[in-house]
C-alpha positions as CSV (number, residue, x, y, z in Angstrom):
1,M,0.1,0.1,0.0
2,F,1.2,3.3,-0.7
3,D,1.3,6.3,1.6
4,L,0.2,8.8,-1.1
5,K,-0.6,8.3,-4.7
6,I,-0.9,10.9,-7.5
7,I,-3.3,10.0,-10.3
8,N,-4.1,10.9,-13.7
9,G,-0.9,13.0,-14.3
10,S,0.9,14.0,-17.3
11,V,4.4,13.4,-16.2
12,L,7.7,15.1,-17.0
13,D,10.2,13.1,-15.1
14,G,13.0,15.7,-15.3
15,T,15.1,13.7,-17.8
16,G,13.9,16.1,-20.6
17,K,12.0,13.2,-22.2
18,P,8.4,14.0,-23.6
19,A,5.6,14.1,-21.2
20,F,3.6,10.6,-20.4
21,R,0.6,9.7,-18.7
22,A,1.4,7.9,-15.2
23,D,0.3,7.7,-11.5
24,V,3.0,8.4,-9.0
25,G,2.9,6.3,-5.8
26,I,5.1,7.5,-2.6
27,V,5.9,5.3,0.6
28,G,7.5,7.5,3.3
29,D,10.1,9.9,2.0
30,R,10.6,7.8,-1.3
31,I,8.9,7.5,-4.7
32,A,7.7,3.9,-4.7
33,E,6.5,3.4,-8.2
34,V,5.7,5.4,-11.4
35,G,3.0,3.8,-13.8
36,D,-0.3,2.6,-14.0
37,L,-1.2,2.5,-10.4
38,G,-5.1,2.2,-10.6
39,K,-5.6,-0.7,-8.7
40,A,-3.1,-0.1,-6.0
41,E,-4.4,1.1,-2.8
42,A,-3.3,4.3,-1.0
43,R,-3.9,6.1,2.4
44,Q,-4.1,9.3,0.4
45,V,-4.8,10.1,-3.2
46,L,-4.1,13.3,-4.8
47,E,-6.2,14.0,-8.3
48,A,-3.7,15.5,-10.9
49,D,-6.5,15.7,-13.4
50,H,-4.4,16.1,-16.5
51,R,-1.8,18.5,-14.9
52,V,1.7,18.4,-15.1
53,V,3.5,16.3,-12.4
54,C,7.3,16.9,-12.2
55,P,10.3,16.7,-9.8
56,G,10.5,19.6,-7.3
57,F,12.4,22.6,-8.5
58,I,16.0,23.6,-7.2
59,D,16.7,27.1,-6.9
60,V,20.4,27.0,-7.5
61,H,20.9,30.6,-6.8
62,S,19.3,31.7,-3.3
63,H,20.1,34.2,-0.3
64,S,17.6,32.7,2.3
65,D,20.1,31.7,4.6
66,A,18.9,33.8,7.6
67,Y,15.4,34.1,6.6
68,L,14.8,30.4,6.9
69,L,15.0,30.8,10.5
70,I,12.5,33.2,10.9
71,E,10.0,32.2,7.9
72,P,10.7,28.4,7.9
73,S,7.3,28.0,5.7
74,A,9.4,29.4,2.7
75,A,6.2,30.7,1.1
76,S,7.4,32.6,-1.6
77,K,9.5,29.7,-2.9
78,V,7.3,26.7,-2.4
79,H,4.6,28.4,-4.3
80,Q,7.0,28.5,-7.1
81,G,7.5,24.7,-7.1
82,I,11.0,25.1,-5.4
83,T,11.4,22.1,-2.8
84,A,15.5,22.8,-2.5
85,E,17.5,26.1,-2.3
86,V,21.2,26.5,-2.7
87,I,22.1,29.2,-0.1
88,G,25.3,31.3,0.8
89,N,25.8,32.3,-2.7
90,C,27.9,35.6,-4.1
91,G,30.5,35.0,-1.3
92,S,27.8,36.0,1.5
93,S,26.6,33.1,3.8
94,A,25.2,32.9,7.3
95,A,28.1,31.2,8.5
96,P,30.9,30.8,9.3
97,R,31.4,34.4,11.3
98,F,34.3,35.2,13.5
99,G,36.0,38.3,14.1
100,V,34.5,41.4,12.8
101,A,32.7,39.4,10.0
102,Q,29.0,40.4,9.7
103,I,26.0,39.3,8.0
104,P,24.3,41.5,5.3
105,S,22.2,44.7,6.5
106,D,18.9,43.4,5.7
107,W,19.4,40.0,7.6
108,R,20.9,42.2,10.6
109,A,17.3,43.9,10.9
110,H,15.8,41.0,12.1
111,T,15.7,38.9,15.3
112,Y,16.7,34.8,15.1
113,P,16.1,32.0,17.3
114,G,19.6,31.9,18.5
115,E,23.1,32.8,17.9
116,W,25.5,31.4,15.7
117,R,29.5,31.4,14.5
118,T,29.9,28.2,12.9
119,L,28.3,26.5,10.1
120,A,27.4,23.7,12.4
121,E,25.7,26.1,14.7
122,Y,23.6,27.6,12.1
123,R,22.6,24.1,10.7
124,Q,21.5,23.0,14.3
125,L,19.2,26.3,14.6
126,L,18.0,25.7,10.8
127,E,17.3,22.0,11.6
128,G,15.3,23.1,14.9
129,V,12.8,25.3,13.1
130,R,12.2,22.6,10.5
131,P,12.6,24.2,6.8
132,A,9.8,23.5,4.2
133,V,12.6,23.1,1.6
134,N,15.7,21.0,1.3
135,V,18.9,23.3,1.8
136,V,22.2,23.2,0.1
137,A,24.9,25.2,1.8
138,L,27.9,27.1,0.4
139,V,30.5,28.7,2.1
140,G,30.7,32.5,1.4
141,H,34.1,33.9,0.5
142,N,33.5,37.4,2.2
143,V,32.8,35.9,5.4
144,L,35.7,33.6,5.5
145,R,38.0,36.6,4.7
146,A,36.2,38.9,7.1
147,S,36.5,36.3,9.8
148,V,40.5,36.0,9.3
149,M,41.4,39.6,8.2
150,G,38.5,42.0,8.6
151,Y,37.2,44.1,5.8
152,E,41.0,45.4,4.8
153,G,41.4,46.5,1.3
154,R,44.4,44.5,0.5
155,A,45.8,41.3,-0.6
156,A,45.8,38.6,1.9
157,R,49.2,37.3,3.5
158,P,49.9,33.5,2.9
159,D,49.0,33.0,6.5
160,E,45.8,34.5,6.2
161,I,45.1,32.4,3.1
162,R,46.0,29.5,5.0
163,K,43.8,30.2,7.9
164,M,40.8,30.7,5.2
165,A,41.7,27.5,3.8
166,C,41.5,25.6,7.3
167,L,38.0,27.6,8.0
168,L,36.9,26.7,4.7
169,E,38.0,23.0,5.2
170,S,36.0,22.8,8.7
171,S,32.7,24.5,7.4
172,L,32.8,21.9,4.3
173,D,33.3,18.9,7.1
174,E,30.4,20.6,9.1
175,G,28.1,20.2,6.0
176,G,28.8,22.8,3.3
177,R,28.9,21.8,-0.1
178,G,31.1,24.3,-1.8
179,L,32.4,27.8,-2.0
180,S,30.9,30.9,-3.4
181,T,32.7,34.2,-4.2
182,G,31.2,37.6,-4.7
183,L,34.1,39.5,-6.4
184,I,32.3,42.8,-6.8
185,Y,31.6,43.2,-3.2
186,P,34.1,44.0,-0.2
187,P,36.0,42.2,1.0
188,G,36.1,39.7,-1.8
189,M,37.1,42.5,-4.2
190,Y,40.3,42.8,-3.0
191,A,41.3,39.1,-3.2
192,S,44.0,38.2,-5.8
193,P,43.4,35.1,-8.1
194,E,45.7,33.2,-6.5
195,E,43.7,33.4,-3.1
196,I,40.7,32.0,-4.9
197,L,42.8,29.4,-6.6
198,T,43.9,28.1,-3.1
199,L,40.2,27.9,-1.7
200,A,39.0,26.4,-4.8
201,A,41.6,23.5,-4.3
202,V,40.3,22.9,-1.0
203,V,36.8,22.5,-2.3
204,A,37.8,20.2,-5.4
205,K,39.5,18.0,-2.7
206,S,36.1,17.6,-1.1
207,G,34.0,17.1,-4.1
208,G,32.3,20.4,-3.9
209,L,31.3,23.2,-6.2
210,Y,32.6,26.6,-6.9
211,T,30.1,29.4,-7.5
212,S,31.0,32.8,-8.4
213,H,29.5,36.2,-8.7
214,M,32.4,37.2,-11.0
215,R,34.7,40.5,-10.8
216,S,32.6,41.8,-13.8
217,E,29.2,41.1,-15.6
218,S,29.6,44.2,-17.7
219,S,32.7,45.5,-19.9
220,G,35.1,43.2,-18.1
221,L,32.8,40.1,-18.6
222,I,35.2,38.0,-20.5
223,G,38.0,38.4,-18.4
224,A,36.2,37.5,-15.5
225,L,34.8,34.8,-17.2
226,Q,38.2,33.7,-18.3
227,E,39.2,33.8,-14.6
228,T,36.3,31.8,-13.2
229,I,36.7,29.0,-16.1
230,G,40.5,29.0,-15.1
231,I,39.9,27.8,-11.6
232,G,37.9,24.8,-12.8
233,R,40.8,24.1,-15.2
234,Q,43.6,24.6,-12.9
235,T,41.8,22.6,-9.8
236,G,39.5,20.3,-11.2
237,V,36.7,21.6,-9.3
238,R,33.1,21.9,-10.6
239,V,32.2,25.5,-11.7
240,Q,29.0,27.5,-11.7
241,V,28.9,31.0,-13.0
242,S,26.3,33.0,-11.1
243,H,23.5,34.9,-12.8
244,L,25.3,34.9,-16.4
245,K,24.7,38.4,-17.9
246,T,25.9,41.3,-20.0
247,A,24.8,44.2,-18.0
248,G,25.0,47.6,-19.9
249,Q,23.9,48.2,-23.5
250,A,27.2,48.9,-24.4
251,N,28.2,45.2,-23.3
252,W,25.4,43.4,-25.0
253,H,27.6,42.0,-28.0
254,L,29.6,40.4,-25.3
255,V,27.3,37.6,-25.2
256,D,28.6,35.8,-28.2
257,A,32.1,35.5,-26.8
258,A,30.8,34.7,-23.1
259,L,28.7,31.8,-24.8
260,E,31.6,30.5,-26.9
261,L,34.0,30.4,-23.8
262,M,31.3,28.6,-21.9
263,D,30.6,26.2,-24.8
264,G,34.3,25.8,-25.3
265,A,35.1,25.0,-21.6
266,R,32.6,22.0,-21.9
267,R,34.0,20.8,-25.0
268,E,37.1,20.5,-23.2
269,G,35.5,18.2,-20.7
270,L,35.4,21.1,-17.7
271,A,32.3,20.8,-15.2
272,V,31.3,24.3,-16.0
273,A,27.6,25.4,-15.8
274,A,25.7,28.6,-15.1
275,D,22.2,30.1,-13.9
276,R,20.2,33.0,-14.6
277,Y,16.9,34.7,-13.2
278,P,14.4,35.5,-16.1
279,Y,14.2,39.3,-15.6
280,T,16.2,42.2,-17.4
281,S,16.8,44.1,-14.2
282,S,19.4,43.3,-11.2
283,C,19.0,44.1,-7.6
284,T,21.6,44.8,-5.0
285,D,22.7,47.2,-2.5
286,L,22.9,50.6,-3.7
287,D,26.2,51.4,-2.7
288,V,27.5,48.8,-5.5
289,I,28.1,51.7,-7.4
290,F,30.5,53.4,-5.1
291,P,34.3,52.9,-6.0
292,D,36.4,50.4,-4.2
293,W,37.9,52.8,-1.8
294,A,34.7,54.0,-0.3
295,T,33.7,50.7,1.1
296,E,37.0,49.7,2.2
297,G,37.1,48.6,5.9
298,G,33.4,47.5,6.4
299,R,30.3,49.2,7.6
300,E,31.6,51.8,10.0
301,A,34.4,52.8,7.9
302,E,32.0,53.4,4.9
303,L,29.5,55.3,7.2
304,G,32.3,57.3,8.5
305,R,33.2,58.3,4.9
306,L,29.8,59.3,3.9
307,R,29.5,61.5,7.1
308,D,33.0,63.4,6.6
309,P,32.5,66.4,4.2
310,S,35.7,65.9,2.2
311,A,35.4,62.1,1.7
312,R,31.8,62.6,0.8
313,A,32.9,65.3,-1.8
314,R,35.4,63.2,-3.4
315,L,32.8,60.4,-3.8
316,R,30.4,62.6,-5.1
317,A,32.8,63.7,-7.7
318,E,33.8,60.2,-8.8
319,L,30.1,59.2,-8.9
320,L,29.2,62.0,-11.2
321,A,32.5,61.2,-13.6
322,D,31.6,57.4,-13.6
323,R,28.0,57.7,-14.3
324,P,26.8,59.9,-17.4
325,D,23.5,61.8,-16.4
326,R,21.5,59.4,-18.6
327,S,22.7,56.3,-16.4
328,W,20.5,57.6,-13.4
329,G,17.8,56.7,-15.1
330,S,18.3,53.1,-15.2
331,I,18.0,52.9,-11.3
332,T,14.9,52.4,-9.2
333,I,14.9,52.3,-5.4
334,G,14.0,48.8,-3.9
335,S,13.9,48.3,-0.1
336,T,14.8,50.9,2.6
337,T,14.5,51.5,6.2
338,D,11.3,52.8,7.4
339,V,12.8,56.7,7.1
340,N,12.8,56.3,3.6
341,A,9.9,54.0,2.9
342,R,7.8,56.2,0.7
343,F,10.5,56.0,-1.9
344,R,10.3,52.1,-2.3
345,G,9.8,51.4,-5.9
346,M,10.3,54.8,-7.2
347,P,12.7,55.5,-9.9
348,L,15.7,57.5,-8.5
349,E,15.4,60.4,-10.7
350,Q,11.6,60.9,-8.9
351,V,13.1,60.3,-5.7
352,A,15.8,63.1,-6.4
353,G,12.9,65.4,-7.5
354,A,11.1,64.8,-4.4
355,L,14.1,65.5,-2.4
356,G,14.8,68.8,-4.2
357,L,18.5,66.9,-5.0
358,E,20.3,66.0,-7.9
359,P,20.2,62.2,-8.3
360,V,23.7,61.7,-7.2
361,D,22.9,63.7,-3.9
362,A,20.0,61.4,-3.5
363,V,22.0,58.3,-3.6
364,L,24.1,59.6,-1.1
365,H,21.3,61.0,1.1
366,L,19.5,57.4,1.1
367,I,22.5,55.4,1.7
368,T,23.4,57.7,4.6
369,T,20.1,57.8,6.0
370,D,19.4,54.2,5.5
371,N,22.9,53.4,7.0
372,L,23.6,51.1,4.1
373,A,20.4,49.3,4.1
374,T,19.2,50.8,0.5
375,S,18.6,48.3,-2.1
376,A,17.9,49.2,-5.8
377,F,17.0,47.6,-9.2
378,F,19.5,48.2,-11.9
379,Q,17.7,48.0,-15.8
380,G,20.3,47.4,-17.9
381,M,20.2,43.9,-19.6
382,S,18.7,42.6,-23.1
383,E,15.5,41.0,-23.3
384,T,16.9,39.1,-26.5
385,N,20.3,38.0,-24.7
386,L,18.1,37.0,-21.3
387,W,16.2,34.4,-23.6
388,R,19.2,33.4,-25.6
389,I,21.2,32.6,-22.5
390,L,18.2,30.9,-20.6
391,G,18.1,28.6,-23.8
392,Q,21.6,27.1,-23.5
393,P,21.3,23.6,-22.2
394,Y,23.8,24.0,-19.4
395,V,21.8,27.1,-17.8
396,M,19.6,26.5,-14.7
397,I,17.2,29.0,-13.0
398,G,18.2,30.8,-9.8
399,S,16.1,33.4,-8.2
400,D,18.9,35.3,-6.9
401,A,16.6,36.0,-4.2
402,S,16.0,35.6,-0.2
403,L,12.6,33.9,0.3
404,R,9.7,36.2,1.5
405,A,6.3,35.8,2.6
406,P,3.2,38.3,2.0
407,W,2.6,38.2,6.0
408,G,5.2,38.4,9.0
409,P,8.6,39.8,9.6
410,L,9.4,39.4,5.8
411,S,6.5,41.0,4.2
412,S,7.7,44.8,5.0
413,D,10.4,45.4,2.7
414,F,10.7,45.9,-1.3
415,P,12.3,42.8,-3.0
416,H,12.8,42.4,-6.3
417,P,9.8,40.3,-8.0
418,R,12.1,37.5,-8.7
419,A,11.7,36.2,-5.0
420,Y,8.1,35.4,-5.9
421,G,8.2,34.7,-9.7
422,S,11.4,33.5,-11.2
423,F,10.4,29.7,-11.8
424,P,6.7,30.0,-12.9
425,R,7.9,33.4,-15.1
426,F,10.3,30.8,-16.9
427,L,7.8,28.0,-17.3
428,R,5.3,30.1,-18.5
429,A,7.5,31.4,-21.1
430,A,8.1,27.6,-21.9
431,L,4.5,27.0,-22.1
432,D,3.7,30.1,-24.2
433,G,6.7,29.0,-26.7
434,Q,8.9,31.9,-25.8
435,T,11.8,29.6,-24.8
436,V,12.9,26.0,-24.6
437,P,10.1,23.4,-24.7
438,L,8.2,22.6,-21.3
439,A,10.0,19.2,-21.1
440,E,13.5,20.7,-21.4
441,A,12.5,23.6,-19.0
442,V,11.7,21.1,-16.6
443,R,15.0,19.5,-16.9
444,K,17.0,22.6,-16.7
445,I,15.3,23.1,-13.0
446,T,15.3,19.6,-11.8
447,S,17.9,17.1,-13.3
448,L,20.5,19.3,-14.4
449,P,21.1,21.2,-11.1
450,A,20.8,17.7,-9.3
451,D,23.6,16.5,-11.3
452,H,25.5,19.5,-11.4
453,F,25.4,20.1,-7.4
454,G,25.9,16.4,-6.6
455,L,22.3,16.0,-5.1
456,A,21.9,12.2,-5.4
457,G,18.5,10.9,-5.3
458,R,16.9,14.2,-6.7
459,G,15.8,15.6,-9.7
460,S,13.9,13.0,-11.5
461,L,10.7,11.0,-11.1
462,V,12.3,7.5,-10.9
463,K,11.5,4.8,-8.3
464,G,13.9,5.0,-5.3
465,N,14.4,8.9,-5.6
466,F,13.3,11.3,-2.9
467,A,9.6,12.2,-3.1
468,D,10.1,16.0,-4.1
469,V,7.1,16.4,-6.4
470,V,5.1,19.2,-8.1
471,V,1.8,19.2,-9.5
472,L,1.3,22.4,-11.6
473,D,-1.5,23.6,-13.8
474,P,-0.5,24.6,-17.1
475,V,-3.3,26.9,-17.6
476,T,-2.9,29.1,-14.6
477,L,0.6,28.9,-13.8
478,R,1.9,32.4,-13.5
479,D,4.0,34.8,-11.5
480,R,2.0,37.9,-10.0
481,A,4.9,39.8,-8.2
482,T,5.7,43.2,-10.1
483,Y,8.4,45.8,-9.5
484,S,5.6,47.8,-8.1
485,A,3.8,45.2,-5.9
486,P,6.4,42.6,-5.2
487,H,4.8,40.6,-2.4
488,Q,2.4,38.6,-4.3
489,L,2.6,34.4,-4.5
490,A,2.7,33.1,-7.9
491,E,-0.3,31.0,-8.8
492,G,-0.4,27.3,-10.4
493,I,1.3,25.1,-8.1
494,T,-1.8,22.9,-7.0
495,H,0.2,20.3,-4.8
496,L,3.8,20.2,-3.5
497,L,5.5,17.3,-1.8
498,V,9.0,17.5,0.0
499,N,10.5,14.6,1.2
500,G,6.9,13.0,1.1
501,R,5.4,15.7,3.0
502,L,2.4,17.2,1.6
503,T,3.5,21.0,1.7
504,I,0.9,22.4,-0.6
505,R,-2.4,20.8,-1.2
506,E,-5.0,22.5,-3.8
507,G,-2.8,25.5,-3.8
508,V,-2.8,26.2,0.2
509,L,0.1,25.8,2.6
510,T,-0.7,22.7,4.5
511,G,1.7,23.7,7.5
512,E,4.0,20.6,6.8
513,R,7.4,21.0,6.5
514,G,9.7,18.4,5.3
515,G,13.0,20.1,4.3
516,L,16.3,18.5,5.1
517,W,19.9,19.6,5.1
518,L,21.3,17.8,2.1
């Protein structure tokens, strides 16, 4: 007897094969059978009614680390069909944290169910709240570096690199699955290629994965991509290029060279892949536009420069020199503190008008009064390049977002709509003929990431695999979150199981949470 049976579904098993009519039988946390199960008994039966039944989706680029501790329902993710999240991306992980290493400002704004420093302590807290999604944890290079040498803007000494390597090794022993870098953010931006190579070699020995928010996604894209692929070539580590893009219209033509580099590396036999979110605006801290010297030394040092008249004047002059007047129009304000809440979702130029300031002065005003907690949307990517990149057979979907919920402590900020809509948006495009066929789209968010990230027993609907299962309605599936109203759950996920636990039934959260640390 099955514990649960899903009947009358159109099965896309995650391998890229065409859909076939079948039932899915589940016993405990495993798929017990896929086929004609009409005569088999089951304690619980879910009617798929000709809807699509497929493996749970894997969000390979998530920032939900800390937020899983306070909203373990992972509402914005499970309503997209996501059953596993890869956290700790872009060099920023919740752990380990020693010395002066800090978590990002948006995470610092909340209260958590306990304190942690090591990855093992974070894992214990996470398992205590029983998250709804499976969790794959990367170790962030920025927290390793800050734990060892603070936020100093210099190359690491050999002894400091050895200490980082030791801390990384212990974190991998505690359950980390790889290393992530964020080489446009302090303090990672100050790391030499040799520092990254040494750490990647540690990961390679453990069979883990190296993911990178590279040094450039604009004019320096090709050099940054060569460095990232070179790390895989020299160490043998599996490589994931984070949110592959060509940012800025002047750089859109670089897509040809970038894809040729990726294809060439794969022809060479290197385990190189990438991810992308299906939007043309990025989102990160507004101070990402600051020159390196302005952010060196960490939070208090940066705030000190903003409050120092001479340093502020220098910063203002450099921002004006670096960004022609027309470029300010590509920025929209995202999350802020309550002080500047009226500007959330507003184009920067409108904010400047409301404040009676030039755009550059509005930027400095917001970042100072928000104590560095201002995020922004940056419009600057090509729609054509977006779908071309997403069509590559090695490109997965990553939301590049922390989980949210339309209720509770995570409902009050102003996130990018990708937090709620990335996966339904991509699948809707597949259903509407805008990108790859649906069977291939499902492969790119199930078995492809499961294989590349080494998630055994996940990513395909076959007997013996873990019962991470999605039932979706191809008619109603859609993302609802927008840049002006982001806190809106996606529609069309009818049922969702995580390790056999029924998490969504008839589109509604059940309260069951079956996620595991993978």
